[in-house]
C-alpha positions as CSV (number, residue, x, y, z in Angstrom):
1,M,-52.2,4.0,-27.6
2,P,-54.0,6.8,-29.3
3,R,-51.9,9.8,-30.7
4,L,-51.8,13.1,-28.7
5,Y,-51.6,16.4,-30.5
6,G,-50.2,14.7,-33.7
7,L,-47.4,13.1,-31.8
8,P,-46.3,9.3,-32.5
9,P,-47.6,6.9,-30.0
10,A,-45.3,6.5,-26.8
11,H,-42.9,3.7,-26.6
12,R,-43.1,1.4,-23.7
13,G,-40.1,-0.7,-22.5
14,T,-38.5,-2.0,-19.2
15,S,-36.5,-0.2,-17.2
16,A,-33.4,-2.4,-18.4
17,Q,-34.2,-1.0,-22.0
18,L,-34.5,2.4,-20.9
19,G,-31.3,2.3,-19.1
20,A,-29.3,2.2,-22.3
21,L,-30.9,5.5,-23.7
22,Y,-28.2,8.0,-23.7
23,P,-28.2,10.6,-22.0
24,F,-30.2,8.8,-19.1
25,V,-27.2,6.4,-18.6
26,V,-26.2,6.4,-14.6
27,P,-23.9,4.0,-13.0
28,A,-25.8,1.9,-10.5
29,P,-25.0,3.7,-7.2
30,L,-22.7,2.3,-4.6
31,P,-23.7,0.9,-1.1
32,S,-25.5,4.0,0.8
33,G,-23.9,5.0,4.0
34,S,-20.5,4.9,2.7
35,C,-17.7,7.4,3.2
36,Y,-18.8,10.6,1.1
37,L,-16.1,11.7,-1.3
38,G,-17.7,14.1,-3.9
39,Q,-20.0,14.5,-6.7
40,E,-20.7,12.4,-9.5
41,A,-21.0,13.5,-13.0
42,S,-24.5,12.6,-13.2
43,G,-25.0,15.2,-10.4
44,G,-25.3,12.6,-7.5
45,L,-23.5,12.2,-4.3
46,F,-20.5,9.8,-4.6
47,C,-20.0,7.6,-1.7
48,F,-17.3,4.9,-1.5
49,D,-16.1,2.4,1.3
50,P,-14.1,-0.7,0.6
51,W,-15.8,-2.9,3.2
52,D,-19.4,-1.7,2.4
53,C,-18.7,-2.6,-1.2
54,Y,-17.2,-6.1,-0.4
55,G,-20.0,-6.7,1.8
56,A,-22.6,-5.9,-0.8
57,G,-20.6,-8.0,-3.3
58,T,-19.6,-5.3,-5.6
59,L,-16.0,-6.0,-5.0
60,T,-14.3,-9.1,-4.2
61,N,-11.3,-7.5,-2.5
62,P,-10.7,-4.1,-0.6
63,N,-7.6,-2.8,-2.2
64,M,-7.0,0.1,-4.2
65,V,-4.3,1.6,-6.8
66,V,-4.5,5.4,-7.2
67,L,-2.6,6.9,-10.2
68,G,-2.4,10.7,-11.2
69,Q,-0.1,13.1,-12.5
70,I,1.7,15.7,-10.3
71,G,-0.8,18.5,-9.6
72,R,-4.1,16.8,-10.5
73,G,-5.4,16.2,-6.9
74,K,-4.0,12.9,-6.4
75,S,-2.3,13.2,-2.9
76,A,-5.3,15.6,-1.8
77,F,-7.6,12.6,-2.4
78,V,-5.6,10.3,-0.7
79,K,-5.1,12.3,2.5
80,S,-8.7,13.3,2.5
81,F,-9.8,9.6,2.1
82,L,-7.6,8.5,5.2
83,W,-9.2,11.3,7.5
84,R,-12.9,10.4,6.5
85,Q,-11.9,6.7,7.1
86,Y,-10.5,7.7,10.5
87,L,-13.6,9.7,11.2
88,Q,-15.7,6.6,10.7
89,G,-13.3,4.6,13.1
90,R,-11.0,3.0,11.0
91,Q,-7.3,2.6,11.9
92,C,-5.3,4.4,9.5
93,W,-1.5,3.9,8.6
94,A,0.7,5.7,6.0
95,L,4.1,5.3,4.7
96,D,5.3,8.6,3.9
97,P,8.4,9.0,1.8
98,K,8.0,12.5,1.1
99,G,7.0,13.9,4.8
100,E,3.6,15.4,3.2
101,Y,1.2,13.6,5.9
102,G,2.4,15.4,9.1
103,A,-0.6,17.9,9.3
104,L,-3.0,15.0,8.8
105,A,-1.5,13.2,11.9
106,G,-1.3,16.4,13.9
107,A,-4.9,17.1,13.2
108,V,-5.8,13.8,15.3
109,G,-3.0,14.3,18.2
110,A,-0.5,12.1,16.6
111,V,3.2,12.8,16.0
112,P,4.7,11.3,13.0
113,L,7.3,8.5,13.3
114,R,10.2,9.8,11.6
115,L,12.7,7.2,10.3
116,G,16.1,7.8,9.5
117,P,19.7,7.4,10.4
118,G,20.5,9.2,13.8
119,L,16.6,10.2,14.3
120,G,16.5,7.7,17.3
121,L,13.7,5.6,16.0
122,R,14.0,2.0,15.8
123,L,11.5,-0.6,14.4
124,N,12.0,-4.2,14.4
125,P,10.5,-5.8,11.4
126,L,10.4,-9.4,12.7
127,D,8.4,-8.2,15.8
128,L,5.0,-9.7,15.2
129,G,3.1,-8.2,17.8
130,S,1.9,-9.8,21.2
131,H,-0.9,-11.6,19.6
132,A,1.4,-13.5,17.1
133,Q,4.2,-14.0,19.6
134,D,1.8,-15.6,22.1
135,Q,0.6,-18.0,19.4
136,G,4.2,-18.8,18.2
137,H,5.2,-19.6,21.9
138,R,2.1,-22.1,22.2
139,G,3.2,-24.0,19.2
140,G,2.8,-23.4,15.6
141,G,2.3,-19.6,15.4
142,Q,-0.6,-20.3,13.4
143,V,-1.9,-16.9,11.8
144,P,-4.4,-16.0,9.2
145,G,-2.4,-16.5,5.9
146,T,-2.4,-18.5,2.8
147,G,-0.1,-21.4,3.5
148,A,-1.2,-24.9,3.8
149,G,-4.5,-25.1,5.5
150,G,-4.9,-21.4,5.1
151,V,-2.5,-20.3,7.9
152,R,1.1,-19.3,7.9
153,S,3.5,-19.5,11.0
154,A,5.2,-16.7,12.6
155,H,8.6,-18.0,11.4
156,Q,7.2,-18.3,7.7
157,R,6.0,-14.7,7.8
158,R,9.7,-13.6,9.4
159,S,11.4,-15.7,6.7
160,E,9.4,-14.2,3.9
161,L,10.0,-10.7,5.0
162,L,13.9,-11.3,5.6
163,G,14.0,-13.3,1.9
164,A,12.4,-10.1,0.4
165,L,14.8,-7.6,2.3
166,L,18.1,-9.5,1.6
167,A,17.0,-10.4,-2.1
168,S,16.1,-6.4,-2.7
169,S,19.4,-5.5,-1.0
170,L,21.6,-7.8,-2.9
171,G,19.6,-7.2,-6.1
172,R,19.4,-10.8,-7.0
173,Q,17.4,-13.9,-5.9
174,L,18.8,-15.9,-3.1
175,L,20.5,-18.9,-3.7
176,P,19.0,-22.2,-2.3
177,A,22.0,-22.6,0.1
178,E,21.6,-19.0,0.9
179,R,17.9,-19.3,1.6
180,A,18.4,-22.4,3.9
181,A,21.1,-20.7,5.9
182,V,18.9,-17.6,6.6
183,D,15.9,-20.0,7.7
184,V,18.0,-22.1,10.1
185,A,19.7,-18.7,11.5
186,L,16.2,-17.5,12.2
187,A,15.0,-20.6,13.7
188,A,18.0,-20.6,15.9
189,T,17.5,-17.1,17.0
190,E,13.6,-17.8,17.7
191,A,14.7,-20.7,20.0
192,L,16.1,-18.1,22.5
193,G,12.7,-17.2,23.5
194,A,12.8,-13.5,22.9
195,V,11.7,-11.7,20.0
196,P,14.4,-12.2,17.2
197,T,16.1,-9.1,15.8
198,L,18.1,-8.8,12.6
199,G,21.4,-8.5,14.3
200,Q,20.6,-11.8,16.1
201,V,19.9,-13.3,12.6
202,A,23.4,-11.8,11.4
203,H,25.3,-13.4,14.4
204,E,23.8,-16.7,13.6
205,L,24.6,-16.5,10.1
206,M,28.2,-15.6,10.8
207,S,28.7,-18.1,13.8
208,P,26.2,-21.0,13.0
209,G,25.8,-23.9,15.4
210,P,26.9,-27.4,14.7
211,G,23.1,-28.6,15.1
212,A,22.1,-26.1,12.4
213,A,24.7,-27.3,10.2
214,R,23.8,-31.1,10.6
215,D,20.1,-30.3,9.8
216,L,21.5,-29.1,6.2
217,G,23.9,-32.1,5.8
218,T,27.0,-29.8,6.0
219,D,29.6,-28.9,8.5
220,V,29.8,-25.5,10.6
221,E,32.3,-24.0,7.9
222,G,30.3,-25.0,5.1
223,L,26.9,-23.5,6.4
224,R,29.0,-20.3,7.3
225,T,30.3,-20.3,4.0
226,D,26.8,-20.6,2.6
227,G,25.6,-17.6,4.4
228,R,28.4,-15.4,4.2
229,Q,27.2,-13.1,1.5
230,V,23.7,-12.8,3.0
231,A,25.3,-12.1,6.2
232,L,27.3,-9.3,5.1
233,E,24.3,-7.9,3.4
234,L,22.3,-8.1,6.7
235,R,25.0,-6.3,8.4
236,R,24.3,-3.4,6.6
237,L,21.0,-3.0,8.3
238,V,22.9,-3.2,11.6
239,H,26.0,-1.6,11.2
240,G,26.0,0.0,7.8
241,D,24.4,3.0,6.1
242,L,21.0,1.9,7.6
243,A,22.1,1.3,11.2
244,G,20.2,2.8,13.9
245,M,16.8,2.2,12.4
246,F,16.5,-1.5,12.1
247,D,19.2,-3.1,14.4
248,G,17.5,-3.7,17.7
249,P,14.1,-3.9,19.2
250,S,11.5,-1.5,18.3
251,S,11.4,1.8,20.3
252,P,9.0,1.9,23.4
253,G,6.9,5.0,21.9
254,A,6.8,3.5,18.3
255,G,3.2,2.0,19.1
256,L,0.5,1.0,16.6
257,G,-2.4,1.5,18.8
258,Q,-3.4,5.1,17.4
259,G,-6.0,5.5,15.1
260,M,-3.6,7.3,12.7
261,V,0.1,6.3,12.6
262,V,2.3,8.1,9.9
263,L,5.9,6.9,9.3
264,D,8.0,9.7,7.7
265,L,10.5,8.1,5.5
266,S,11.7,11.5,3.9
267,A,15.2,11.5,5.6
268,L,16.2,8.8,2.8
269,Y,13.6,9.9,0.2
270,S,16.7,10.4,-2.6
271,S,18.5,7.3,-1.3
272,P,18.5,4.3,-3.2
273,A,17.9,2.6,-0.2
274,L,14.3,4.2,0.0
275,G,12.8,0.8,-1.3
276,L,14.6,-1.3,1.3
277,L,13.5,1.2,3.7
278,M,9.8,1.1,2.7
279,V,9.8,-2.9,2.8
280,C,11.4,-2.9,6.4
281,A,8.8,-0.1,7.4
282,L,5.9,-2.2,5.7
283,G,7.0,-5.5,7.3
284,W,6.9,-3.5,10.9
285,L,3.3,-2.1,10.2
286,Q,2.2,-5.5,8.8
287,S,3.4,-7.3,11.6
288,A,0.6,-6.0,13.8
289,M,-2.0,-7.6,11.2
290,G,-1.5,-11.2,12.7
291,G,-4.4,-10.5,14.8
292,A,-6.2,-8.0,12.4
293,G,-8.5,-10.4,11.1
294,Q,-9.7,-11.6,14.4
295,D,-9.8,-8.4,16.5
296,G,-12.5,-6.8,14.3
297,T,-10.5,-3.4,13.5
298,R,-10.5,-2.3,9.7
299,R,-7.2,-0.8,8.8
300,V,-6.4,1.4,5.7
301,V,-2.6,1.1,5.0
302,V,-1.4,3.7,2.3
303,A,2.0,2.9,0.6
304,D,2.8,6.3,-1.1
305,E,5.4,6.4,-3.9
306,A,4.9,2.6,-4.2
307,W,7.3,2.4,-7.2
308,A,10.0,2.6,-4.6
309,V,9.0,-1.3,-3.4
310,L,8.0,-2.3,-7.1
311,S,11.2,-1.5,-8.7
312,H,12.9,-4.4,-6.6
313,L,11.6,-7.7,-7.9
314,P,11.7,-9.5,-4.2
315,S,9.9,-6.6,-2.8
316,A,7.3,-6.3,-5.4
317,R,6.7,-10.0,-4.8
318,W,6.4,-9.3,-1.3
319,L,4.0,-6.5,-1.6
320,Q,2.1,-8.6,-3.8
321,A,1.8,-11.2,-1.2
322,T,0.5,-8.5,1.2
323,F,-2.3,-7.3,-1.2
324,K,-3.4,-11.2,-1.5
325,L,-3.4,-11.1,2.5
326,A,-5.9,-8.1,2.8
327,R,-9.3,-10.1,3.1
328,S,-7.5,-12.3,6.0
329,Y,-6.3,-9.2,7.9
330,G,-9.5,-6.9,7.3
331,V,-7.0,-4.4,5.6
332,A,-7.4,-2.1,2.7
333,N,-4.2,-1.6,1.0
334,V,-3.7,1.6,-1.1
335,A,-0.8,1.8,-3.3
336,V,0.2,5.2,-4.9
337,V,1.7,6.0,-8.1
338,H,2.1,9.0,-10.4
339,R,1.9,7.2,-13.9
340,A,0.8,4.2,-15.4
341,S,4.3,4.1,-16.7
342,D,5.6,3.6,-13.2
343,L,4.1,0.3,-13.5
344,Q,5.8,-0.3,-16.9
345,A,9.2,0.9,-15.9
346,V,10.0,-1.2,-12.9
347,G,11.4,-3.9,-15.2
348,A,12.3,-4.8,-18.5
349,E,9.5,-5.4,-21.2
350,G,7.8,-8.8,-20.3
351,S,9.7,-9.1,-17.0
352,E,8.4,-10.8,-14.0
353,Q,8.7,-7.2,-12.4
354,Q,6.1,-5.8,-14.9
355,R,4.0,-8.9,-14.3
356,L,3.8,-8.3,-10.5
357,A,3.4,-4.7,-11.2
358,Q,0.4,-5.5,-13.3
359,G,-0.9,-8.0,-11.1
360,L,-1.0,-5.6,-8.4
361,L,-3.8,-4.2,-10.2
362,A,-5.6,-7.4,-10.5
363,D,-5.4,-7.5,-6.9
364,A,-7.0,-4.0,-6.4
365,E,-10.4,-4.1,-7.8
366,T,-10.7,-0.3,-7.2
367,R,-8.5,2.1,-9.4
368,V,-8.6,5.8,-9.2
369,V,-7.2,7.4,-12.3
370,F,-6.6,11.2,-11.9
371,G,-5.5,13.0,-14.8
372,Q,-2.6,11.7,-16.9
373,A,-0.5,13.3,-19.4
374,P,-2.0,12.7,-23.3
375,G,1.3,10.5,-23.9
376,E,0.6,8.1,-20.7
377,A,-3.3,7.9,-21.4
378,A,-2.5,5.1,-23.7
379,Q,-0.4,3.1,-21.3
380,A,-3.2,3.8,-18.7
381,A,-5.8,2.4,-21.2
382,A,-3.8,-0.6,-21.9
383,L,-2.9,-1.6,-18.4
384,L,-6.7,-0.7,-17.1
385,G,-8.9,-2.0,-19.8
386,L,-10.2,1.6,-20.6
387,S,-12.2,2.3,-23.6
388,H,-11.1,4.8,-26.3
389,T,-13.6,7.2,-24.9
390,E,-12.1,6.8,-21.4
391,Q,-8.7,6.8,-22.6
392,L,-9.3,10.4,-24.1
393,L,-11.1,11.4,-20.7
394,V,-8.1,10.5,-18.5
395,G,-6.1,12.6,-20.7
396,R,-8.3,15.7,-20.3
397,L,-9.4,15.6,-16.6
398,P,-9.2,18.5,-14.7
399,R,-7.6,18.9,-11.3
400,G,-9.6,17.2,-8.4
401,A,-11.6,14.9,-10.9
402,A,-11.0,11.1,-11.3
403,L,-12.3,8.2,-13.3
404,W,-13.2,5.4,-10.8
405,L,-13.2,2.0,-11.6
406,V,-14.9,0.0,-9.1
407,G,-15.2,-3.7,-10.2
408,E,-17.2,-3.7,-13.5
409,R,-18.6,-0.2,-12.7
410,R,-17.2,3.3,-14.0
411,Y,-17.9,6.8,-12.1
412,L,-16.7,10.3,-13.0
413,V,-16.3,11.9,-9.8
414,R,-15.2,15.5,-8.8
415,H,-13.6,15.3,-5.4
416,M,-14.8,17.7,-2.4
417,L,-12.6,19.1,0.4
418,S,-14.1,20.9,3.2
419,E,-12.4,23.7,4.6
420,R,-10.7,22.0,7.4
421,E,-9.4,19.4,5.0
422,R,-7.9,21.8,2.6
423,L,-5.4,22.8,5.4
424,L,-4.6,19.1,5.9
425,V,-4.0,18.1,2.3
426,D,-2.2,21.3,0.8
427,T,1.1,20.2,-0.6
428,D,1.9,23.2,-2.8
429,G,1.7,26.1,-0.3
430,A,5.3,26.8,-0.7
431,M,4.9,27.3,-4.6
432,R,2.2,29.6,-4.1
433,A,4.2,31.6,-1.2
434,R,7.2,31.9,-3.7
435,A,4.7,33.2,-6.4
436,G,3.9,36.4,-4.0
437,G,1.1,35.4,-2.3
438,P,-1.6,32.8,-1.0
439,G,-3.3,32.4,-4.2
440,R,-7.1,31.9,-4.8
441,A,-8.3,28.4,-3.9
442,E,-10.3,26.6,-6.5
443,E,-13.7,25.2,-5.4
444,G,-13.9,21.8,-4.7
445,T,-10.1,20.9,-4.5
446,A,-9.1,24.1,-2.8
447,G,-5.7,24.4,-4.6
448,A,-4.5,21.3,-3.2
449,R,-2.1,19.3,-5.4
450,G,-1.2,15.7,-5.5
């Protein structure tokens, strides 16, 4: 090629070669038409929808984990993401341990379901909904899942939930004799024909029948002895400090048909029973997912303060199982934690709890990392496989900015809020009021903290 004005000849290369020339490196855009979230560092719009990405082959599962230090915009993002998914016709469910999603529910005409002692709301975690119940009565109760042949029965799902609840409450794994006693007590309750309740299962454990004893090769007194410890622990949910919440059929007004369902658990936020409460509530929410893979509805399920579930080994196992079922149910799970160390502190170094928490990241191909304290950045890098540059970045991110890890792709995104969304996601209004005035909202994040 001839020289022009004394300049060296132009270089010719392929687009793949040119893509390696900094500063012209721009991540491949995600599927167009997705939910708009903000501005990518290159200047373009950033849009993301788990189902669009899954359909395009960018992701192999729709789950998401969100990490962020308090005050960096994590909560504002999660709420605005739910709001925008709702506007796209998704059904949105949120476990709200701190009572911060009320404004979001009110914006769509929904009333948060407040769960706590004496509040009058009952949820039956063993109620799998009319779809699964009808299938169970027709024989087998086959629903989408991961058991033999790709299905799990209604009995299996209830048994798994009961095992997680009891082991979490006892603080240990169930003994084989205890697990067998729970299983036959549940089967005896299901044989009555109605939707089983925790109280009925506790009664069957306390007063087992001779047929159940024969099935296990023991007598009635032996079976009662085998199940006594778990029966007494299950009684706590019926007559103890958690009485009135899970001890009977679900309240008539506690439906899941609305586009936005918020379970407010703030009445027990400071209680050691929060993890157990979240497992019960998640079980109730996910009981409706038996037909989710068949009814075409796409759902987003947010578990805020997910450390409360991960801190108990049986509950962590159960939560991981729900993440693995996401594709079968057509559900995008979103687990929200503050710090990378939350995933490390759930158990002793090298423990199964730590491995399960880390496995949760493997089952969530979308990781959204808001600003971390400098001391936390190294742990985040180790858990998420960040480069040295990315590690430095997450320790310096301003409020409202996050590093997105979407499969193998990386995006630096500044999340944007509309004027209406600012009112829905604001969680620090009380702090600004105490400071003597409403304060000036920052562009893009509207002063909303997470």
